[in-house]
C-alpha positions as CSV (number, residue, x, y, z in Angstrom):
1,M,-18.9,5.6,23.7
2,D,-20.9,4.1,20.9
3,K,-19.0,1.6,18.7
4,L,-18.0,2.5,15.2
5,K,-20.3,0.6,12.8
6,I,-18.2,-0.9,10.0
7,G,-19.1,-2.5,6.6
8,L,-16.4,-4.4,4.7
9,A,-16.4,-5.0,0.9
10,G,-14.2,-7.7,-0.6
11,L,-13.3,-11.0,1.1
12,G,-10.1,-12.0,-0.7
13,R,-6.8,-12.3,1.1
14,I,-6.5,-8.7,2.2
15,G,-10.2,-8.5,3.1
16,K,-10.0,-11.5,5.3
17,I,-7.0,-10.0,7.1
18,H,-8.9,-6.8,7.8
19,L,-12.0,-8.7,8.8
20,E,-10.0,-10.9,11.2
21,N,-8.3,-7.9,12.8
22,L,-11.5,-5.9,13.1
23,S,-13.3,-8.8,14.7
24,R,-10.5,-9.8,17.0
25,Y,-8.6,-6.8,18.1
26,F,-10.8,-3.7,18.1
27,P,-13.7,-3.8,20.6
28,E,-14.4,-0.2,19.7
29,A,-15.6,-1.3,16.2
30,E,-18.7,-3.4,15.4
31,M,-18.7,-5.4,12.1
32,M,-22.2,-4.7,10.8
33,A,-22.0,-6.3,7.4
34,V,-19.7,-7.8,4.7
35,M,-20.1,-7.8,1.0
36,D,-18.6,-10.0,-1.8
37,V,-19.8,-11.7,-4.9
38,S,-18.3,-15.0,-3.8
39,E,-20.4,-18.0,-2.9
40,E,-18.3,-18.2,0.3
41,T,-19.6,-14.8,1.6
42,A,-22.3,-16.3,3.9
43,A,-19.8,-18.8,5.4
44,I,-17.2,-16.2,6.0
45,A,-19.8,-13.9,7.6
46,A,-20.8,-16.8,9.9
47,K,-17.2,-17.5,10.9
48,Y,-16.7,-14.0,12.1
49,Q,-20.2,-13.6,13.5
50,V,-21.2,-10.9,11.1
51,Q,-24.9,-10.9,11.0
52,H,-25.5,-9.3,7.6
53,F,-23.9,-10.2,4.2
54,Y,-24.5,-8.9,0.7
55,D,-23.4,-9.4,-2.9
56,N,-24.1,-5.7,-3.8
57,F,-22.1,-2.8,-2.3
58,G,-24.9,-0.2,-2.7
59,E,-27.4,-2.5,-0.9
60,M,-25.0,-2.9,2.0
61,L,-24.7,0.9,2.3
62,T,-28.5,1.6,2.2
63,K,-29.5,-1.3,4.5
64,H,-27.4,-0.2,7.5
65,R,-26.5,3.0,9.3
66,L,-22.7,2.6,9.0
67,D,-20.0,5.0,10.2
68,A,-17.3,3.7,7.8
69,V,-16.5,1.2,5.1
70,V,-13.4,-0.9,4.5
71,I,-12.9,-1.5,0.7
72,C,-10.8,-4.5,-0.3
73,S,-12.6,-5.5,-3.5
74,P,-10.9,-5.7,-6.9
75,T,-9.1,-2.6,-8.1
76,D,-11.7,-1.8,-10.9
77,T,-14.4,-1.3,-8.2
78,H,-12.4,1.0,-5.9
79,A,-13.3,4.3,-7.5
80,D,-17.0,3.6,-7.8
81,Y,-17.2,2.2,-4.2
82,V,-15.3,5.1,-2.7
83,E,-17.6,7.7,-4.5
84,M,-20.7,5.8,-3.4
85,A,-19.5,5.7,0.2
86,A,-18.4,9.4,0.2
87,T,-21.8,10.5,-1.2
88,T,-23.4,8.5,1.6
89,G,-21.3,10.4,4.1
90,L,-19.2,7.5,5.3
91,D,-15.5,7.6,6.2
92,I,-13.5,5.2,4.0
93,F,-10.5,2.9,4.2
94,C,-9.6,1.6,0.7
95,E,-6.8,-0.7,-0.5
96,K,-4.6,0.9,-3.1
97,P,-4.9,2.0,-5.8
98,L,-8.0,4.1,-6.1
99,D,-7.9,3.5,-9.9
100,L,-5.5,3.0,-12.7
101,S,-6.5,6.3,-14.4
102,L,-4.9,9.4,-13.0
103,E,-7.9,11.5,-14.0
104,R,-10.3,9.1,-12.4
105,V,-8.3,9.2,-9.2
106,K,-8.5,13.1,-9.2
107,A,-12.2,12.9,-9.7
108,V,-12.7,10.5,-6.8
109,L,-10.6,12.7,-4.5
110,K,-12.7,15.7,-5.5
111,T,-15.8,13.8,-4.5
112,V,-14.3,12.9,-1.2
113,D,-13.3,16.5,-0.5
114,E,-16.7,17.8,-1.5
115,H,-18.4,15.5,1.0
116,Q,-15.8,16.1,3.7
117,V,-15.3,12.5,4.6
118,K,-12.1,10.9,5.6
119,L,-10.2,8.6,3.2
120,M,-7.2,6.4,4.1
121,L,-5.4,4.2,1.6
122,G,-3.8,0.9,2.4
123,F,-0.1,1.8,2.4
124,N,0.4,-0.7,5.3
125,R,4.2,-0.6,5.1
126,R,4.1,2.9,6.8
127,F,3.0,1.0,9.9
128,D,5.6,-1.7,9.9
129,P,7.5,-1.2,13.2
130,E,10.9,-1.5,11.6
131,F,10.1,0.9,8.8
132,K,8.4,3.4,11.1
133,K,11.5,3.4,13.4
134,I,13.6,4.3,10.4
135,H,11.1,7.1,9.5
136,D,11.2,8.4,13.0
137,L,15.0,8.3,13.2
138,V,15.3,10.2,9.8
139,Q,12.8,12.8,11.0
140,Q,14.9,13.2,14.2
141,E,17.9,13.8,12.0
142,A,19.8,10.8,13.6
143,V,21.5,10.2,10.2
144,G,21.8,13.9,9.4
145,D,20.8,15.0,6.0
146,P,19.5,12.0,4.0
147,Q,21.4,11.6,0.8
148,I,20.6,8.1,-0.5
149,I,17.6,5.8,0.3
150,K,17.9,2.2,-0.9
151,I,14.7,0.0,-1.0
152,T,14.8,-3.7,-1.9
153,S,11.4,-5.3,-2.6
154,R,11.4,-8.7,-4.1
155,D,8.5,-11.2,-4.1
156,P,9.0,-14.9,-3.6
157,G,7.0,-15.7,-6.7
158,P,5.0,-13.9,-9.3
159,P,1.2,-13.6,-9.2
160,P,-0.9,-15.4,-11.8
161,V,-0.8,-14.0,-15.3
162,S,-4.5,-13.4,-15.1
163,Y,-3.8,-11.0,-12.2
164,I,-0.9,-9.3,-14.1
165,K,-3.2,-8.4,-16.9
166,V,-5.5,-6.3,-14.7
167,S,-3.0,-5.1,-12.1
168,G,-1.8,-1.9,-13.8
169,G,1.7,-3.3,-14.2
170,L,4.6,-3.7,-11.8
171,F,5.1,0.0,-11.3
172,L,1.5,0.6,-10.2
173,D,0.9,-2.7,-8.5
174,M,4.2,-3.6,-6.7
175,S,6.6,-0.6,-6.9
176,I,3.9,1.8,-5.8
177,H,4.4,0.7,-2.1
178,D,8.1,1.6,-2.5
179,F,7.3,4.9,-4.1
180,D,5.1,5.8,-1.1
181,M,7.8,4.5,1.3
182,A,10.4,6.7,-0.3
183,R,8.2,9.7,0.1
184,Y,7.2,8.7,3.7
185,I,10.8,8.1,4.8
186,S,12.3,11.2,3.2
187,G,9.4,13.6,3.8
188,K,10.4,15.1,0.4
189,K,8.8,15.7,-3.0
190,V,10.0,13.5,-5.9
191,V,10.7,15.6,-9.0
192,E,12.3,13.1,-11.5
193,V,12.3,9.4,-12.2
194,F,14.5,7.1,-14.2
195,A,13.5,3.4,-14.6
196,A,14.7,0.4,-16.4
197,G,12.7,-2.9,-16.6
198,A,13.0,-6.3,-18.1
199,V,11.4,-9.8,-18.2
200,K,13.7,-12.1,-16.3
201,V,11.4,-14.3,-14.4
202,D,8.5,-15.5,-16.7
203,E,8.1,-14.9,-20.4
204,A,4.3,-15.1,-19.9
205,I,4.5,-11.9,-17.9
206,G,6.1,-10.2,-20.9
207,A,3.5,-11.6,-23.2
208,A,0.9,-10.0,-20.9
209,G,2.5,-6.6,-21.4
210,D,4.4,-6.3,-18.2
211,I,7.8,-6.6,-16.7
212,D,9.0,-8.6,-13.6
213,T,12.3,-7.0,-12.8
214,A,13.1,-3.3,-12.4
215,L,15.5,-0.7,-11.1
216,I,14.2,2.8,-10.4
217,T,16.0,6.0,-9.4
218,L,14.0,8.8,-7.8
219,I,15.4,12.3,-7.5
220,F,14.0,14.4,-4.7
221,E,13.5,18.2,-4.8
222,D,16.9,18.7,-3.0
223,Q,18.7,16.4,-5.3
224,S,19.0,13.6,-2.8
225,M,18.0,10.2,-4.3
226,A,16.2,6.9,-3.7
227,V,17.2,3.7,-5.5
228,I,14.6,0.9,-5.7
229,D,15.0,-2.6,-7.0
230,N,12.1,-4.9,-7.6
231,S,11.7,-8.5,-8.7
232,R,8.7,-10.8,-8.9
233,K,10.8,-13.8,-7.8
234,A,13.4,-14.2,-5.1
235,A,14.2,-17.9,-4.8
236,Y,15.0,-17.5,-1.0
237,G,11.7,-15.8,0.0
238,Y,10.2,-12.4,0.5
239,D,13.0,-9.8,0.5
240,Q,12.1,-6.5,2.1
241,R,15.0,-4.2,3.1
242,L,15.4,-0.5,3.6
243,E,18.5,1.7,4.1
244,V,18.9,5.4,4.6
245,F,22.4,6.9,4.2
246,G,23.0,10.5,5.4
247,S,25.6,13.0,6.4
248,K,25.8,11.7,9.9
249,G,25.5,8.0,9.4
250,M,23.2,5.2,8.1
251,V,20.2,3.3,9.4
252,Q,19.0,-0.1,8.0
253,A,16.0,-2.4,8.4
254,E,16.7,-6.0,7.5
255,N,14.5,-8.9,6.6
256,K,12.4,-10.7,9.2
257,F,13.1,-14.4,9.6
258,Q,11.1,-17.4,10.9
259,S,13.7,-17.5,13.6
260,N,17.0,-15.8,14.3
261,H,19.1,-18.9,14.9
262,K,22.4,-19.5,13.2
263,L,23.8,-23.0,12.9
264,L,27.6,-23.2,12.4
265,T,29.1,-26.5,11.5
266,A,32.1,-27.8,9.6
267,N,29.9,-27.5,6.5
268,G,29.3,-23.8,7.0
269,L,26.6,-21.4,8.3
270,T,22.9,-22.1,8.0
271,G,19.7,-20.5,9.3
272,D,16.0,-19.8,8.4
273,L,14.9,-18.1,5.3
274,P,12.9,-14.8,5.4
275,L,9.2,-14.9,6.2
276,Y,7.6,-16.2,3.0
277,F,5.3,-13.5,1.8
278,F,3.5,-10.3,2.6
279,L,0.7,-11.9,4.7
280,E,3.4,-13.1,7.2
281,R,5.9,-10.3,6.8
282,Y,3.5,-7.5,7.3
283,E,0.9,-9.1,9.5
284,E,1.5,-6.6,12.3
285,S,1.4,-3.6,10.0
286,Y,-2.1,-4.5,8.8
287,R,-3.3,-4.5,12.3
288,L,-1.5,-1.2,13.2
289,E,-2.8,0.6,10.1
290,M,-6.4,-0.4,10.9
291,K,-5.8,0.9,14.5
292,A,-4.6,4.2,13.0
293,F,-7.7,4.4,10.9
294,L,-10.1,3.7,13.8
295,D,-8.2,6.1,16.1
296,A,-8.4,8.9,13.6
297,L,-12.2,8.4,13.2
298,A,-12.7,8.3,17.0
299,S,-10.5,11.4,17.7
300,G,-11.2,13.4,14.5
301,E,-7.4,13.7,13.9
302,T,-5.7,13.6,10.6
303,I,-5.9,10.4,8.5
304,P,-2.3,9.0,7.9
305,G,-1.7,8.0,4.3
306,G,-4.6,9.8,2.6
307,G,-5.9,10.1,-0.9
308,L,-3.3,12.7,-2.0
309,D,-0.5,10.3,-1.0
310,G,-2.0,7.7,-3.3
311,L,-2.2,10.1,-6.1
312,L,1.4,11.2,-5.8
313,A,2.7,7.6,-5.6
314,M,0.7,6.9,-8.7
315,E,2.3,9.8,-10.5
316,I,5.7,8.4,-9.7
317,G,4.6,5.0,-11.1
318,L,3.3,6.6,-14.3
319,A,6.6,8.5,-14.6
320,A,8.5,5.2,-14.1
321,R,6.6,3.5,-16.9
322,K,7.1,6.4,-19.2
323,S,10.8,6.5,-18.4
324,M,11.2,2.8,-19.1
325,E,9.3,3.0,-22.4
326,E,11.2,6.1,-23.6
327,N,14.6,5.2,-22.0
328,R,15.0,8.6,-20.4
329,A,14.6,10.5,-17.2
330,V,11.1,11.8,-16.7
331,K,10.0,14.7,-14.6
332,I,6.9,14.3,-12.5
333,S,5.6,17.6,-14.0
334,E,5.3,15.7,-17.3
335,I,2.7,13.3,-15.9
336,G,0.0,15.6,-14.7
337,I,-0.7,18.9,-13.0
338,Q,0.6,18.8,-9.5
339,P,-2.3,19.2,-7.1
340,K,-2.0,21.8,-4.4
341,M,-0.8,19.9,-1.3
342,K,-2.7,20.2,1.9
343,D,-0.4,19.6,4.8
344,H,-2.9,17.5,6.6
345,E,-3.4,15.1,3.7
346,C,0.2,14.4,2.6
347,I,3.3,12.6,3.8
């Protein structure tokens, strides 16, 4: 079978992770070209033995007969790059979000649909083995009817303020992973959101127009709930926990640690801190999500975590922001016209 010819745009932290994984773990894929505006592009291409490198996305698309592109460039390029790839007939993996404008996202998805290409968004936490196990147990009704989902997501430290200013805010940058996870775990539609936020970590984040601490309640269509707490700074490391409470019981996923040892002495109990940040904590999930993308291209099967999932998570984020600003519960129907869901694209 011919190898899938892949081009990759964006060689920041996430781009390098995907390039490493594609080069090392997937013999069915051939890295044809990489693209970035950085002066380091040539050196990175050489390191991974990628023969062709560019500083222009359109040029990369026209110079090679690619099967798919992986887009890891800055957020403000995603919509344009996805449309360019779609009109070229290429399948697409794109890091979230597609854009910070709901209308722009809808327009991009229309283009993708018109050209009948596959689009997968980078909701990597769906592929974390711990979280996927919880998803599977919930779908198998091991905990009965889910009533409360609790998600804790706290970073070890905030990103630079320069990033905060262009990120779309905590709800669209950080919490959006948790909104997608709540939908993925429950398999249900979110109908209402209540959110409270504050600046408790760094006043510069507030000066940039954002928050760094939040509590969000999601109400699903059957009146079950999800409670999410976010912070930009947990002094002890990257805090990623998930719990589902249902009519038959409860299932939990705890943090991953550098080691599981516990030292007990006369002075008390000590052990390692959680893995420091997302690069370490979700290392395996990045590899597994890329495998899912490549498998879907090879088999023609459904793409997991498609464009509509990204749109629905974004609507929740916009509802959360509106809720915080207006200090009230906000129905998702207030945010935008709900698109007609296609079973093969959603959840």
